[in-house]
N, C-alpha and C positions, 0 to 999 in steps of 0.2 A: 624702591619698595618692599619691605617686610612680609612673611606668609602672614603673619598678624594682621597686618593691614589690609592686604589682601582679602583675609577671609572675611573680615570686617563690611565689607563692599558687598551692596544687595546687588550691583552689576558693575561690570568692568571700568566705566566712567563715571563713577559716585565719585563725589566729592565728600572725603571725610569731615568730620568735626575739625575746627580749628586749621584747618589747610589754607585757607584764604589769610585767615589772620597771621598764620606762621610765615607764608610766602609775602604778604604785604611787608611785613616786619624784616624779613631778609632783605628785601629791595629796596625799602625805604630805609634801613641801615647802609646798606651799600651804594645809596646815591650821595649820601654825605650832605642833603638836604638839611637834616636835623640835627649834626654833628653839634650844635651849640647849645641843645637841649640835652638833658638826660634822659637814658632810654626809659624812665619813667614818664617822662614830659613828653614824649612823641608820641603821635595821634595814632591810634590803633583803627586795626579795622571797623569796630565797631563805632568810634568817633566819626568816623567819615560817614558810615552809613548814617547815624544819627545827624549828622549836621546836611548832610542830602535830605531826611524827613524834615527838620524844622527850615530848610530853604522851599521846600514844598508848601508847607503849611503857611509861610510867611508870604509866599506867592499866590496865595489866595485857594489852593486848590482845595475841593472838598474833602473831610477828614477821611470818608469813605475810601475814596481812591488813593488817598496817601495810607490808611491801613491796609489797604490790598496792595500796593507796591511793597510795603513792609512786611508781609505777612502776619501782620496782629490780627488775632478775633475779637479784641476787645479796645475799645477807644481807651480805655485806661492805661493801656499799654502803650498806647503811642502818646497821650499825654504826658507821662511820664518823662519821654524824650524831653519835651518842651520845656518842662519844668527843671530837668536836670543841664539843659542847655544855658537858661537863665543864669544859674549860677556863675 
């Protein structure tokens, strides 16, 4: 890890923005499971997170519960995911 990245962390165990996305992409590509898709078509961390939120919604969980899991302050933010997934 670079000195710049270490300095950006509020504490030694903090996860920097984009870390999860980069690591998921790295291991997703290394697995070969999505080699039949272009890199633009492969699922991202955000895609998988949005799918999880949609699955909770379809299972009948209260919107407030889903919002808390997702860290959304407004129901409109959570609702946007459902609209995007219908496309």
